[in-house]
VMD Tcl script that draws the C-alpha trace (Angstrom):
set ca {
  {108.35 80.84 71.51}
  {107.60 82.47 68.17}
  {108.88 86.00 67.61}
  {105.38 87.49 67.41}
  {104.33 85.66 70.57}
  {107.45 86.90 72.37}
  {106.77 90.47 71.28}
  {103.15 90.15 72.37}
  {104.19 88.87 75.81}
  {106.75 91.65 76.25}
  {104.21 94.31 75.22}
  {101.72 92.87 77.68}
  {104.35 92.82 80.45}
  {105.26 96.46 79.82}
  {101.61 97.52 79.64}
  {100.83 95.80 82.93}
  {103.80 97.40 84.68}
  {103.01 100.81 83.21}
  {99.36 100.62 84.21}
  {100.07 99.29 87.71}
  {102.29 102.30 88.41}
  {99.16 104.46 88.19}
  {97.70 103.05 91.42}
  {97.26 105.96 93.80}
  {97.83 103.79 96.90}
  {101.50 102.98 97.47}
  {100.85 99.49 98.86}
  {98.66 98.47 95.92}
  {101.16 99.90 93.47}
  {104.16 98.07 94.94}
  {102.21 94.82 95.34}
  {101.00 94.93 91.73}
  {104.49 95.59 90.34}
  {106.02 92.84 92.47}
  {103.27 90.35 91.59}
  {103.52 91.05 87.85}
  {107.29 90.58 87.85}
  {107.05 87.38 89.88}
  {104.33 85.91 87.65}
  {106.23 86.58 84.44}
  {109.49 85.22 85.89}
  {107.67 82.12 87.11}
  {106.31 81.39 83.63}
  {109.28 82.41 81.50}
  {110.32 78.80 80.88}
  {106.95 77.72 79.48}
  {107.37 76.35 75.94}
  {103.94 74.89 75.12}
  {102.14 77.27 72.70}
  {98.72 76.36 74.06}
  {99.79 77.07 77.63}
  {101.48 80.31 76.53}
  {98.26 81.44 74.86}
  {96.27 80.60 78.00}
  {98.71 82.62 80.12}
  {98.53 85.55 77.66}
  {94.73 85.51 77.82}
  {94.86 85.48 81.63}
  {97.33 88.39 81.60}
  {95.02 90.37 79.29}
  {92.14 89.84 81.72}
  {94.41 90.87 84.59}
  {95.43 94.02 82.70}
  {91.77 95.00 82.37}
  {91.29 94.39 86.09}
  {94.31 96.59 86.86}
  {92.93 99.35 84.64}
  {89.55 99.16 86.32}
  {91.03 99.17 89.82}
  {93.32 102.11 88.99}
  {90.32 104.07 87.84}
  {88.34 103.21 90.98}
  {91.35 104.04 93.15}
  {91.61 107.47 91.56}
  {88.02 108.20 92.52}
  {88.86 107.61 96.19}
  {92.41 108.91 96.46}
  {94.14 109.54 99.79}
  {97.19 111.46 100.97}
  {100.59 110.12 100.05}
  {102.52 108.08 102.60}
  {105.79 109.35 104.04}
  {107.72 106.68 102.15}
  {106.39 108.03 98.83}
  {107.76 111.53 99.50}
  {111.32 110.35 100.04}
  {113.86 110.83 97.30}
  {114.91 107.62 95.61}
  {118.52 106.60 96.30}
  {120.88 106.82 93.38}
  {122.32 103.53 92.19}
}
mol new
graphics top color blue
foreach p $ca { graphics top sphere $p radius 0.5 }
foreach p [lrange $ca 0 end-1] q [lrange $ca 1 end] { graphics top cylinder $p $q radius 0.2 }
display resetview
């Protein structure tokens, strides 16, 4: 993978994770983060530049969907779940 393509993929990965953490609903937030990580891990061994570009384009579309859904979710926010109010364990 070319250096610019690698940087583009990493920027896209970070942007998707960052944006998905804005979901107001805990279940959507955790599902989105888990799904993004799994998808990128699943495709990390892809070497074909055409296939990489297709995956990048799909990820860009998915990022726009995440942004749109985050915005819609903020319009209809609910109370936090008990699990969200717990302090995170130190590791």
